[in-house]
Structures are given as structure tokens and as C-alpha cells.
Phi, psi and omega in degrees: 000155180302321189282357180271004176280080185252033185236029179280128178276179185298324182290321179291321178297315180292327181295317181298312182285326179291317180290337182263025180294326179084157180303311178302321179296323179294332188262005182300315182300318179297319179296314180296319181297321182289332185265323189240351184102154184295310181303314181293322178296318181296312180296319182294320179297319178296312179295314184292322180289330175292319176297317179297323179295320177297317178296318179297322178298319178295316180299319179293317182294331182292330187248332186270108178267303174200171183303128179088356181230051180239147183249162176270185188300320182289325173296329175297316181294317181299320181292328184254338182238347179102168186293320181295317177295325179295322177295319178293319176301321178301316181295315180298312183292321179297316178297320179297315183294324179293318178293322179295320178305311181291318183295324178299317179292321177298317178297316179304309184290330176297319178288321177297319176302320181300318183277341183247013182293348179276352180276131185291332182263010176259118181220185184296323178297313176302318181300311181295318179296321179294319177298317180295322179297315177301319178296319178298316180299316178299317179298319181291319182288322184292345174299343175287350173081199187297327179295314178298313178304317180302313184283327177296312182289329178293326176284320184288329186303307178293334178298324179293322176299314182296322180296314181297319177300318181295318180295321178299311185291323183277348181238011183301323183290346181268358184299127180267152178280142179209157182262128178269127175242104185281109181225149175257125181224133181288327184302307179295327176300313180297319181300312181297315180297318179297320182293324188254348185302315180303322177293325181294319179303327185262009180301327178306332181301326179262322185283355170293342180274005183299143178292329179201169177298320180298319177297320178295317181292317179291327174300319179295322180293314180297319179300316181295317178298320180291319180298316179297319180299315181293319180293319174299320180297322180291334173293316179304314184280354168297330185259343179266335179218069193297334184265002182257133184285001176213145182296119186198145174282351180289133180249216185265009181291154182259164180099164182273081179278165177300318181293323178295315179300318182298312183292323178294321176296320181295313181298315182295314182294321177300313180292323180300312181297314183292329181280334170299315178294320181299317179297319181291320175302314182296322181293321178291326181293322184269353184302327182291329180269317182232088183301335182292348180285349179272050177207171184306323181293321178294320177300317181296320178296316180296318178297319179291324176295317177297322177294319180297316178299320178299319180291329185274329188240067180287312184242353182293143181284357186300321180296316180297319180293320177295317179300313181298316180294313180294324176300319178296316181293325179288322178297318176298319177297318183296317180291328178293314178297319182295314179294320177300316178300316182293319180297319180294331177283320187279310186273099183240001187273358178198154177291151184237091187284332186260013182310308186294320181294317181296315181298316179298318180296319178294321177296321178298319178298319180293322179299309182301317179299314180299315181299316182299314181293322181295319179291321181295319181211087180298342181283352180236070183297325182296324177296315178300319179295311181297321179298316181295316177300315180296320179293320178298311182296315181295314180297322180294311180295323178297315182293320179296321179298314179296315180302312183292323177295315179297317181294317181299313181300315180297318181295318180292320178299317178295320178297319180294319179297317179295326181293320181291323179296320179296330178286000000 
């Protein structure tokens, strides 16, 4: 079976997640630099990725007990929130991964269109057909399961390093002088965490295949360093190729140059890797409801559904709205899992029978809050996400505060009564 591949070392684990960063993930640094300045972007990326690493460490620790006895993200939810919440989480995550699959292809073809707009035979129809073809290829390859994903990403991972090195060497003379202003700002930190948090929440789905706990922990460290390296690199190319929407040595020249071929290969390979991972994530998400999806036939069905969604919703805002809403729900789920994990570590003086109900209820509060904000102003998805996370965290901490206060008072009252009886 696919799930018995429990011998992935730290390099393979880091390669899968690093290669699956996706085009939007590659460009976070460039986006932050353009909006907040280079110094602020550098500080924000370091802090946000450190926070994400801590969250990833918690997610890994929650599910990985020992080799062959680790669970995926939905099993994690079931353990801390209960079966009903796990079923709903399966639906949310499955929907999210399908939207991500399609959005990644749309992003890929948007960039390809940018670089091929000088070709007379390249038009919107050609672009859509090319995107669908790439989706079909991804669906065919992912049928090989986790072993195929592992080897594809392990090969692609160092190629990304080589590409970035090539761009640095060929564009070093174009580096512009700029003034660094080192500032700490919460907004870019929040943007980075929001962009990558849904993937972090689902890391157990892949890290359950770790050869050992040490391999999993070292894989997380390597993954974090690579993400920071790539995001820093995209800041660099904000200044070397200011008019290009992705860091690339290719400029506005026409014809099939080496650099043009290289950037198209990079865009295609990046999308290919992230969508392999998206299909596998989706299969694990729906596995609790439909166990048969955890096999090659299930991967094929998921890939074809993602391809169909890509073909149907090219310009409609529905995909973006679904992505924003599911991201908010996943973020609320993530903070619920994290707080539940911390409470179980800290509160050891009494059994906690209502843990799962409390966690599920707090997640529900976050969900309702996110939906309300999303409906009120769909143009500000980050606000909806932050509001949902804040509502989840506040409600959870409030309940724990009341519980601990009640327990302490009851414990002291009992102690005083026993003391009086002894007298």
C-alpha cells in the first residue's frame, strides 16, 4: 500500500515540501518588499518563518509517535476535536485542495501568457488547453502515489537551487542600490503566516512517512531554511528585474531564447510539484469519509475533478472566494489544534473530559466569525481570517480560564472543609 512508505529521510521530506512551495509562495518576498520595503520584508520573513516552524513542530509532534504509527492531518483533528469535527475538516480540506489545484494552474498559465504574448499563435484558447494538458499530466503521474511524488520532488528540489544560482550570476551586474530600513511590522508577518499556514497545518500528512522522529525534525529545519532562501531571493530579483512578475533573467526580447525556455520550465515544474502534493493532501483529507480515495484510482479522480474545476472557472471569482474562506477555516482549525495540544501538555492536574467538545465549539465560533467578516467584505480575506483566528483563540482561552478558576476554587473549598473536619 502507498501508506507503508515510512522510510523517508530528512532530505526527502524537506524536498517534497520545499519543491511544493508553489509560484505564489515563491513570490511572497517580492510582494512584501514592494509593499513594505526591503528591510521590513527581511525581518518579517525571518520572524514569520520561525513562527511557522514552531507551529509545524507542534503539528508533527501531535501525530508522530514512532515509525509506522503516525497519523495524517485528519487523524490529528479526530484525536483533538472528535469524529464529527474531523468529518467536517475533511470536507473543508478537500475543498481547499481542489481550489488550490486549479488556482495553481491558473497562476502558471497567467505567467506563461506573459512570456509568450509575443507569439502570434498563442491566445487564450491555447493557454486554457495547455493548462488542462498540464493538469492531465499531473493526474497521470500522481497515480504513482507517495513514492512517485517523493522522487519527483527530490529531483526538482536541487533544480530550483540551481535555477536561482543561475539567475543570480547572470543578473548580478543589474543589482540596484537601495537603502535598507530595518523595521518590525506586524502586517507583513501576518501576511506571510496567512499564506503558508494552511500547508503547515497539513504537514503531518507527509511527515507521517518519516523514517524517524529525528528525520522529521531535521526535515522541518531544512524546509524552513529553503523557504527563507527562496523568499529572500525573490526580494533580490525585485531589484534586478523590476518589470518581471517572477524572478527571471528573461527580459522583453522575442524569440525562443535559452532564458525563455528556462523560465517556462521553472514555472511548469513548480506548478507540477505543488499540484502533486495537493492531490495527495486531498486524498488524505477525504480518506476518512471515502477510504478508497487513498489509492491510484482515487488520485486520478481527484486530479480530474481539479482539472474540470480549472476548465469551468477561469475568470469567475468563485475559486478565489472558496480559497479565502477555506483558508480562514483551516487557520481557525490550526489555532484550535495548537491550543488543544498546549493545554494537554500544561494542564495535568485533572482529567479533561470535555476537551474535544470545547475545541470543536471554539473552532465553530471561529468559523462563524470568519464567514460573517467574509460576507461583509469579500475584498479583505485577511481580515476575515485574522478575525476568525482571534475569535477562536479568545473563546478557547476564556473557557480554559473559567474552567481553571472553577477547579481551583472547588479544590480550595474541599481542602478547607477537610481541614475543619480534622480539627
